[in-house]
C-alpha positions in Angstrom: 34.6 27.5 -3.6 31.4 29.5 -3.6 33.4 32.3 -5.3 34.4 30.1 -8.2 32.7 28.8 -11.3 33.2 25.0 -11.4 32.2 21.9 -13.3 31.1 19.3 -10.9 29.5 15.8 -10.7 26.4 14.6 -8.9 26.8 13.1 -5.5 24.7 10.5 -3.7 25.1 12.5 -0.6 22.3 15.1 -0.1 23.5 18.7 -0.1 26.8 17.8 -1.8 28.4 17.5 -5.3 31.7 16.0 -6.3 34.6 17.9 -7.8 36.3 16.5 -10.9 38.9 15.0 -8.6 36.2 13.2 -6.6 36.2 15.4 -3.6 32.9 16.2 -1.8 31.8 19.8 -2.0 29.1 21.2 0.2 26.5 23.2 -1.8 26.7 26.8 -0.4 23.8 28.0 1.7 21.2 30.0 -0.3 22.1 28.3 -3.6 19.4 26.6 -5.7 19.6 24.2 -8.7 18.5 25.6 -12.0 17.4 22.5 -14.0 18.3 22.1 -17.7 15.9 23.3 -20.3 16.3 27.1 -20.6 19.5 27.6 -22.5 19.3 31.5 -22.4 18.8 31.6 -18.7 21.6 29.1 -18.1 24.0 31.2 -20.2 23.1 34.3 -18.1 23.6 32.5 -14.8 27.0 31.4 -15.9 28.0 34.8 -17.2 26.6 36.8 -14.2 28.8 35.2 -11.5 30.1 32.1 -9.8 28.1 28.9 -10.4 28.6 25.1 -10.3 27.6 23.3 -13.5 26.6 19.7 -12.8 27.4 17.2 -15.5 27.0 13.4 -15.3 29.2 11.2 -17.5 27.5 8.4 -19.3 29.8 6.5 -21.6 31.8 9.0 -23.6 29.3 11.8 -23.2 28.4 14.3 -20.5 24.8 15.1 -19.7 23.8 18.3 -18.0 22.0 18.0 -14.6 21.6 21.7 -14.0 23.5 24.6 -12.5 23.9 25.5 -8.8 23.9 29.2 -8.2 22.5 31.7 -5.6 18.7 31.4 -5.6 18.2 35.2 -5.5 20.4 35.5 -8.7 18.5 32.8 -10.5 15.2 34.4 -9.6 16.3 37.9 -10.6 17.7 36.8 -14.0 14.6 34.6 -14.7 12.3 37.6 -14.1 14.5 39.9 -16.3 14.4 37.3 -19.0 10.6 36.8 -18.8 10.2 40.6 -19.1 12.3 40.6 -22.2 10.4 37.8 -23.8 7.1 39.6 -23.3 8.5 42.5 -25.5 7.4 42.1 -29.2 10.9 43.2 -30.2 12.3 40.0 -28.5 10.1 37.7 -30.6 11.0 39.7 -33.7 14.7 39.2 -32.9 14.1 35.4 -32.3 12.3 35.1 -35.6 15.2 36.9 -37.4 17.7 34.6 -35.8 15.8 31.5 -36.8 15.5 32.7 -40.4 19.2 33.4 -40.5 20.2 30.0 -39.1 17.8 28.3 -41.5 19.5 30.0 -44.4 22.9 29.1 -43.1 21.8 25.5 -42.6 20.5 25.4 -46.2 23.8 26.7 -47.6 25.7 24.2 -45.5 23.6 21.2 -46.7 24.5 22.2 -50.3 28.1 22.7 -49.5 28.5 19.5 -47.6 26.6 17.5 -50.2 29.0 18.9 -52.9 32.0 17.9 -50.7 30.6 14.3 -50.4 30.2 14.1 -54.2 33.7 15.3 -54.7 35.0 12.6 -52.4 33.0 9.9 -54.0 34.0 10.9 -57.6 32.2 7.9 -59.1 32.6 7.0 -62.8 30.1 8.8 -65.0 28.2 5.5 -65.4 27.2 5.8 -61.7 26.4 9.5 -61.6 22.9 8.9 -60.4 24.1 6.5 -57.8 26.6 9.0 -56.6 23.9 11.7 -56.2 21.7 9.3 -54.3 24.5 8.3 -51.9 25.6 11.9 -51.3 22.0 12.8 -50.5 21.6 10.0 -48.0 24.9 10.7 -46.2 24.1 14.4 -46.0 20.6 13.8 -44.7 22.1 11.7 -41.9 25.1 13.9 -41.1 24.2 17.6 -41.4 21.1 18.1 -39.1 21.8 20.6 -36.3 22.4 18.7 -33.1 23.1 15.4 -34.8 26.5 15.2 -33.2 28.1 13.8 -36.3 31.5 14.7 -37.7 29.8 16.9 -40.3 28.9 19.3 -37.5 32.4 19.9 -36.3 34.5 22.9 -37.4 37.8 21.5 -36.2 38.6 19.8 -39.5 38.2 20.9 -43.2 34.9 20.1 -44.9 36.7 17.7 -47.2 37.7 15.5 -44.2 34.2 15.9 -42.7 32.7 14.6 -46.0 35.1 11.6 -46.2 34.5 10.7 -42.6 30.8 11.0 -42.9 30.7 8.6 -45.9 32.9 6.0 -44.2 30.7 6.3 -41.0 27.5 5.9 -43.0 28.8 2.9 -44.8 30.1 1.3 -41.5 26.6 1.4 -40.1 24.6 0.7 -43.3 26.8 -1.8 -45.3 28.6 -3.8 -42.6 27.6 -5.8 -39.6 29.3 -3.3 -37.3 26.2 -2.5 -35.2 25.7 -6.2 -34.4 29.4 -7.0 -33.7 30.5 -8.2 -30.3 33.8 -6.3 -29.9 36.0 -7.2 -27.0 36.4 -4.4 -24.5 40.1 -4.1 -25.1 41.9 -0.8 -25.6 42.1 0.0 -29.2 40.0 -3.0 -30.4 37.0 -0.9 -31.5 39.3 1.4 -33.4 41.0 -1.6 -35.0 37.6 -2.9 -36.2 36.7 0.5 -37.6 39.9 0.7 -39.5 39.3 -2.7 -41.0 35.8 -1.9 -42.0 36.9 1.5 -43.4 39.4 -0.3 -45.6 36.6 -2.5 -47.0 34.4 0.5 -47.6 37.1 2.4 -49.5 37.8 -0.7 -51.6 34.1 -0.8 -52.5 34.0 2.9 -53.4 37.0 2.4 -55.7 35.0 0.0 -57.8 32.5 2.7 -58.5 35.3 5.1 -59.3 37.1 2.7 -61.7 34.0 1.8 -63.6 34.6 -1.8 -62.6 31.8 -4.3 -63.2 29.6 -4.6 -60.2 27.0 -7.1 -59.3 24.5 -4.6 -57.9 22.2 -7.3 -56.5 25.1 -8.5 -54.2 26.6 -5.1 -53.6 26.0 -4.0 -49.9 26.2 -0.4 -50.8 23.5 -0.7 -53.5 21.3 -2.8 -51.2 21.7 -0.2 -48.4 20.6 2.6 -50.6 17.6 0.6 -51.9 16.5 0.1 -48.3 16.9 3.8 -47.6 14.5 4.9 -50.4 
């Protein structure tokens, strides 16, 4: 196993980890644990040779607990990376990368906000309200690392925008966060579908220029609180 790169789980037994099948694996002699925190070093460790990436499941998410790899390799790559980081050219490269990503993020915010507005498509009487809602949804959904549907590239931006609006409304205009949902398979999904249907019906009122009692409208109230 020491010649393979694996994803493993923590073990309560010292000196061991667990395979994804639950089998105990003895940590090879001479290996050390590189703790999370230095993404660049972690990438190099994985690329340079066999390693065991430790991930611990919590709910639906996996959290990194570090990487087991030969201690000599970790130390050699750490020293090489430190030498690179002391070179002024390295900092210049980092700054250029940050500037590029900042511009890309700025463009995406505008693109995503426009996609949200296109999905909302409110009546002209609610143009200002549409702008405000699109801004709030985008502020929540597009930050890097937010983990929201807006950050995925697996679906078109139109679908991302629609899903982000429905998700925002689920948390801001319904009692979803305080609901006690039975732990039955498919029950949470059923509740979300029900709430999404209500949210879509509410959005349709703004699209159709229907008379709306803003003081009793949960969407209007949520946006007032968000100001």
